[in-house]
C-alpha positions in Angstrom: 2.1 -6.9 7.2 5.2 -4.8 6.6 7.5 -7.7 8.4 6.2 -10.4 5.8 6.5 -7.4 2.7 9.6 -7.9 4.6 10.3 -11.5 3.8 9.0 -11.5 -0.4 11.4 -8.1 -1.1 14.2 -5.7 -0.7 13.6 -2.6 0.3 9.5 -2.2 2.9 8.5 1.4 3.1 5.0 1.7 5.7 2.9 4.1 7.2 1.1 4.8 9.3 -2.0 6.6 10.3 -1.7 6.7 13.6 1.0 8.6 15.2 0.6 6.0 18.8 0.9 2.5 16.3 4.3 4.0 14.4 6.5 2.7 17.3 4.4 -1.0 17.6 5.1 -0.7 14.1 8.9 -0.1 14.2 10.0 -2.7 16.8 7.3 -5.5 15.1 9.9 -6.1 12.3 13.2 -5.9 14.2 12.1 -8.2 16.8 11.2 -10.8 14.1 14.9 -10.2 12.4 13.5 -7.6 9.1 16.2 -5.1 9.1 14.9 -4.4 5.2 11.4 -1.8 6.6 10.9 1.9 7.3 7.4 2.7 9.0 6.9 6.5 9.4 3.8 8.0 10.5 1.4 9.5 7.3 -1.1 9.6 5.0 -1.2 6.3 2.8 -3.4 8.3 0.5 -0.5 11.2 0.1 1.6 7.9 -0.7 5.4 8.3 0.0 7.0 11.7 -1.6 10.7 10.7 -1.7 10.1 7.5 -2.7 10.2 7.8 -6.1 9.0 4.6 -7.7 7.8 1.2 -7.1 7.5 -1.7 -8.0 4.5 -2.9 -5.2 2.5 -0.6 -3.5 -0.1 -2.7 -1.0 -3.2 -0.7 0.5 -4.4 -2.0 4.0 -7.3 -0.1 3.2 -10.4 0.5 1.6 -11.3 3.3 -1.2 -13.7 4.2 -2.9 -10.7 4.7 -5.9 -6.8 4.5 -6.0 -5.6 7.4 -4.7 -4.1 9.7 -8.1 -0.3 9.9 -6.3 0.3 6.3 -6.1 -0.6 5.4 -9.4 2.2 7.7 -10.1 5.0 6.3 -7.7 4.3 2.9 -9.4 7.0 1.7 -11.9 6.6 0.6 -15.2 5.6 -3.5 -14.9 4.4 -2.1 -11.2 1.5 -3.2 -8.9 -0.6 -1.7 -6.8 -3.5 -4.1 -4.1 -6.1 -2.3 -3.8 -9.5 -3.3 -2.3 -11.8 -0.7 -3.9 -15.7 -0.1 -3.3 -18.3 1.1 -0.5 -17.0 1.9 2.5 -20.1 -0.1 4.4 -20.5 -2.7 0.7 -19.2 -4.1 -1.7 -15.6 -4.1 -1.9 -13.3 -6.0 -4.2 -9.5 -6.6 -4.1 -7.9 -4.4 -7.3 -4.8 -5.7 -9.2 -3.6 -2.4 -10.9 -0.5 -2.8 -13.3 1.3 -0.4 -15.3 2.0 -1.0 -18.2 5.4 -0.2 -19.6 4.1 2.2 -22.3 2.2 3.9 -18.4 -1.2 2.3 -18.6 -2.8 1.1 -16.4 -4.6 -2.6 -16.2 -6.8 -3.2 -13.8 -7.5 -6.3 -12.3 -10.9 -7.2 -9.9 -9.5 -10.6 -7.9 -12.0 -10.9 -5.1 -14.6 -9.9 -3.2 -13.1 -8.2 0.3 -13.9 -6.7 3.5 -11.3 -4.2 4.8 -11.8 0.0 7.0 -11.8 2.5 5.1 -9.0 4.8 3.4 -9.1 8.1 5.8 -6.9 10.5 4.8 -4.8 12.7 7.0 
């Protein structure tokens, strides 16, 4: 997913929860010619602490709600895509847009099925 995002964006910051997969996640985008990807071992529910604000945040695991830290890191007019819902039931791919005035607008896009978003 990071390599695809790298083709679409200027800079990609990716977090991988499983330390054993971090090296693989780092080498794959480079192998594909993507030099604008920074992959780190970390907890996706904690966001990218030193990252500031992001125009787009993509979450590839489902949670019951959007982590507050991810909402806080979304730039004005930024978009966050996250599957929301019951890990064992209905989930919706949800787009959250931060309006210039700071309000969030939520839009359900499609029913989906993702692995659970786990903190830690």
